[in-house]
C-alpha positions in Angstrom: 12.2 -3.4 30.9 15.2 -2.0 28.9 18.2 -1.0 30.9 19.1 1.7 28.3 18.7 5.1 30.0 18.1 6.7 26.6 15.1 4.7 25.7 11.7 6.0 26.8 10.3 4.0 29.6 7.3 1.9 28.7 4.4 0.5 30.5 4.4 -3.2 31.5 2.0 -3.9 28.7 4.6 -2.7 26.3 7.6 -4.7 27.6 7.5 -7.1 24.7 7.5 -4.1 22.4 10.5 -2.4 23.9 12.7 -3.4 21.0 14.6 -0.2 20.3 18.3 -0.5 20.1 19.6 -2.2 23.2 23.0 -1.8 21.8 22.9 2.0 21.9 25.6 4.0 23.7 24.8 5.1 27.3 27.0 8.3 27.0 24.9 10.3 24.6 24.4 13.9 25.9 20.7 14.3 24.8 18.0 12.8 26.9 14.9 11.8 24.9 12.5 10.4 27.6 11.4 14.0 28.4 10.0 14.5 24.9 7.0 12.2 25.5 4.7 12.3 28.5 3.5 9.2 30.3 0.0 9.7 29.0 1.4 9.8 25.4 3.4 6.7 26.0 0.2 4.8 26.8 -2.1 6.5 24.2 0.1 6.6 21.1 0.0 2.9 20.5 -3.6 3.3 19.6 -4.2 4.7 16.1 -7.3 6.6 15.0 -9.3 3.7 13.5 -11.0 5.7 10.9 -7.7 7.1 9.6 -6.2 3.6 9.8 -9.0 2.0 7.8 -8.6 4.7 5.1 -4.8 4.3 4.9 -4.9 0.5 4.7 -7.7 0.5 2.2 -5.9 3.0 -0.1 -3.0 0.5 -0.4 -5.2 -2.1 -2.0 -7.1 0.5 -4.0 -3.8 1.7 -5.5 -3.0 -1.9 -6.5 -6.3 -2.3 -8.1 -6.1 1.0 -10.0 -2.7 0.0 -11.3 -4.1 -3.2 -12.7 -7.2 -1.4 -14.1 -5.1 1.1 -15.9 -3.4 -1.6 -17.9 -6.5 -3.6 -18.6 -8.2 -0.5 -19.8 -5.3 0.6 -22.1 -3.2 -2.5 -22.8 0.1 -1.3 -24.1 3.8 -1.8 -23.2 4.0 1.7 -21.7 0.8 1.2 -19.5 2.2 -2.1 -18.5 5.3 -0.4 -17.1 3.1 2.2 -15.4 1.0 -0.5 -13.8 4.1 -2.5 -12.8 5.4 0.7 -11.0 2.1 1.4 -9.3 1.6 -2.1 -8.1 5.2 -2.3 -6.9 4.6 0.7 -4.9 1.4 -0.7 -3.6 3.3 -3.8 -2.6 5.7 -1.6 -0.6 2.6 -0.4 1.1 1.5 -3.9 2.0 4.9 -4.6 3.4 4.9 -1.4 5.6 1.4 -2.3 6.8 2.6 -5.8 7.6 5.3 -4.1 9.7 2.6 -2.2 11.7 0.8 -5.4 12.4 3.8 -7.3 13.6 4.4 -4.6 16.1 0.7 -5.1 17.3 0.0 -1.4 16.3 -3.1 -1.9 14.2 -5.4 -3.6 16.7 -3.3 -3.4 19.9 -6.2 -4.4 22.2 -7.2 -7.4 20.0 -3.9 -9.1 19.2 -5.5 -12.3 17.7 -7.5 -10.2 15.3 -4.5 -8.0 14.6 -2.4 -11.0 13.6 -5.2 -12.7 11.6 -5.7 -9.5 9.5 -2.0 -8.8 9.1 -1.1 -12.4 8.2 -3.9 -12.9 5.6 -4.5 -9.5 4.0 -1.0 -8.0 4.0 1.8 -10.5 4.6 0.5 -13.5 2.7 -0.1 -11.6 -0.6 3.6 -10.8 -0.5 4.5 -14.4 0.2 5.9 -13.3 3.5 5.8 -15.8 6.5 4.2 -13.5 9.1 5.6 -15.0 12.3 9.2 -15.5 10.8 9.1 -11.9 9.7 8.0 -10.8 13.2 10.8 -12.7 14.9 13.3 -11.5 12.3 12.2 -7.9 12.6 12.3 -7.8 16.3 15.9 -9.1 16.1 16.7 -6.2 13.6 15.4 -3.7 16.3 17.6 -5.3 18.9 20.7 -5.7 16.9 20.5 -2.9 14.3 24.0 -1.8 12.9 25.7 -4.9 14.3 26.7 -8.2 12.6 23.6 -9.8 14.1 21.2 -7.5 12.3 18.8 -9.5 10.2 18.5 -6.7 7.7 21.8 -6.9 5.8 21.2 -5.4 2.4 22.1 -1.9 3.6 25.6 -3.2 4.6 27.0 -2.8 1.1 29.4 -0.5 -0.7 27.2 1.8 -2.8 30.1 4.0 -4.1 30.7 4.5 -7.8 30.1 1.4 -10.0 29.1 -0.6 -7.0 25.8 1.4 -6.9 24.9 0.1 -10.4 25.7 -3.4 -9.3 23.4 -3.1 -6.2 20.6 -1.7 -8.5 21.1 -4.8 -10.8 21.0 -7.2 -7.9 17.8 -5.6 -6.7 16.0 -5.5 -10.0 17.1 -8.9 -11.1 15.8 -10.7 -8.1 19.1 -11.7 -6.7 18.4 -9.7 -3.5 15.0 -11.2 -3.1 16.1 -14.8 -3.0 19.2 -13.9 -1.0 16.9 -12.2 1.7 14.6 -15.2 1.8 17.4 -17.7 2.1 19.1 -15.6 4.8 15.9 -15.3 6.8 15.3 -19.0 6.7 18.9 -19.8 7.5 18.9 -17.4 10.4 15.6 -18.8 11.7 17.0 -22.3 11.7 20.5 -21.6 13.1 19.2 -19.3 15.9 16.3 -21.4 17.0 13.8 -18.7 16.9 10.8 -19.4 19.2 7.8 -19.5 16.9 4.3 -19.8 18.2 2.7 -23.2 17.9 1.5 -23.9 14.4 2.8 -20.5 13.3 4.5 -21.9 10.2 1.5 -23.9 9.3 -0.7 -20.9 9.7 1.6 -18.8 7.5 1.9 -21.5 4.9 -1.8 -21.9 4.6 -2.4 -18.2 4.4 0.2 -17.8 1.7 -1.1 -20.6 -0.4 -4.8 -19.6 -0.2 -4.1 -15.9 -0.8 -1.9 -16.7 -3.8 -4.6 -18.8 -5.2 -7.2 -16.1 -4.6 -5.0 -13.4 -6.2 -4.2 -15.6 -9.2 -7.9 -16.3 -9.6 -8.6 -12.6 -9.6 -6.1 -12.0 -12.3 -7.5 -14.9 -14.4 -11.0 -13.4 -13.9 -10.0 -9.9 -15.2 -7.4 -11.0 -17.7 -5.2 -14.1 -17.6 -2.9 -16.1 -15.5 0.0 -14.5 -17.3 -0.9 -11.2 -15.6 -0.5 -12.8 -12.2 3.1 -13.7 -12.9 4.0 -10.4 -14.8 2.1 -7.9 -12.6 2.1 -9.7 -9.2 5.0 -12.2 -8.8 7.5 -10.3 -11.0 7.3 -7.0 -9.0 7.6 -8.8 -5.8 10.8 -10.4 -6.8 12.2 -7.4 -8.6 11.0 -3.8 -8.2 9.4 -4.3 -4.8 12.6 -5.9 -3.6 14.7 -3.1 -5.0 12.6 -0.3 -3.4 12.8 -2.0 -0.1 16.5 -2.3 -0.4 17.0 1.4 -1.3 14.8 2.5 1.5 16.6 0.3 4.1 19.9 1.6 2.9 18.9 5.2 3.4 17.5 4.3 6.9 20.6 2.7 8.2 23.7 3.2 6.1 25.8 6.0 7.6 27.4 8.5 5.2 31.2 9.0 5.3 30.8 12.0 7.5 28.6 10.1 9.9 30.9 7.1 10.2 32.8 6.7 13.4 36.4 6.4 14.3 36.1 2.9 15.7 36.4 0.4 12.8 37.1 -2.5 15.3 33.8 -1.8 17.1 30.7 -3.7 16.9 28.8 -1.1 14.8 28.7 -0.9 11.0 31.0 1.7 9.5 32.6 2.2 13.0 29.9 4.3 14.4 29.9 4.8 18.2 26.5 3.3 18.5 23.7 1.9 16.3 22.4 4.2 13.5 19.0 5.1 12.1 18.0 8.0 9.7 14.8 9.9 9.4 13.9 11.5 6.1 11.7 14.4 5.2 10.4 12.7 2.1 8.8 14.3 -0.9 5.3 13.2 -1.8 6.6 10.9 -4.6 9.2 9.4 -2.3 6.5 8.7 0.2 4.6 7.0 -2.6 7.6 4.9 -3.7 9.3 4.1 -0.4 7.6 5.1 2.7 3.7 5.0 3.0 2.3 5.2 6.5 5.0 7.6 7.7 7.8 5.0 7.3 10.3 7.7 6.4 10.2 8.7 10.1 12.4 5.7 10.7 14.7 7.0 13.5 11.6 7.9 15.4 10.3 4.4 15.0 13.5 2.9 16.3 13.4 5.2 19.4 9.7 4.5 20.1 8.8 1.2 18.4 5.6 1.0 20.3 4.1 4.2 18.7 1.6 4.0 15.9 2.8 5.5 12.6 0.2 8.2 13.0 2.1 9.8 15.8 5.6 9.7 14.3 5.4 13.2 12.7 4.8 14.7 16.1 7.8 12.9 17.5 9.9 14.0 14.5 8.9 17.7 15.1 9.9 17.4 18.8 13.2 15.9 18.0 13.9 18.7 15.5 12.8 21.4 17.9 15.1 20.0 20.7 18.1 19.6 18.4 18.2 15.9 18.9 19.4 15.2 15.3 22.5 17.3 15.9 23.2 16.0 19.6 22.5 12.3 19.1 25.0 10.3 17.0 22.6 7.4 16.7 20.0 9.3 14.7 20.2 11.5 11.6 17.9 13.4 9.4 18.0 13.9 5.6 16.0 16.1 3.3 15.0 13.3 1.0 15.9 9.8 -0.2 17.6 11.0 -3.4 20.2 13.1 -1.6 21.3 10.3 0.6 21.5 7.8 -2.2 23.4 10.4 -4.4 25.9 11.0 -1.5 26.4 7.2 -1.0 27.0 6.9 -4.8 29.6 9.6 -4.6 31.2 8.2 -1.4 30.5 11.4 0.6 
């Protein structure tokens, strides 16, 4: 169990999911454990299955509709529209994969949970499921420190640097940098992977890419597989993920701490996560499945996405965003990115 008094206590079944920031300060004035009852701690890992099936199905439906729009009206303008819709759908696949790696889709049937997540959501994105799980768990444990496996938010976005970061994202530089960094981190830190996990991931990725390519050939041509599937994965999908992660974990100047020599990014006194009250189009682009409630997820990583809005409302009602230095709240993604660009 975690020894951090500010993390909600979890049941023995959730010990392996107690990944929220072990690096957090133990001197915060606001206690969070009282915001959630013991019954809720146990029940909120289990999503409503009907709503879950609807939400996961809508991700693939969105991707199919984006492709259909271009096939029905082939034109450079509809190609760009399809590229955008499919990219946002790929963001949805990535967020859904995140739910699977936390065992939050089928928590009572972990093998089925991993089988579905690996084949239907991670493999289409060419994401090694088990490596992603280990890397993501490390992110939870070491967020805002040098050991954080998510590093793209640790950039200078002020002024002309913002344009450079956009270019790195849309050009594919960030995609290949992230893949290389993940593999290097896996090798150098000796991540404990399950037996045959790499083989299972490799087989799933190869087979799913063959099936997806075959589907594009059937409805159009192999060229569409490269231009409307692989291209957005490397470019726009990568850029959207980078911008979202930056908003989630990059402190603004007014939120930065006075301890530049400390272990936390931007000298904050503890690790840092931000929640966003996203507009509908921002949820479409960046944060399906309530991913914009990111501070809530870091505080209670064993809760299904379906219950994060409830947690958010409780944090707001109790003034936690004002009293806790490790979490913040923003009106939308655009405002945070604009203030980072201005250096505010």
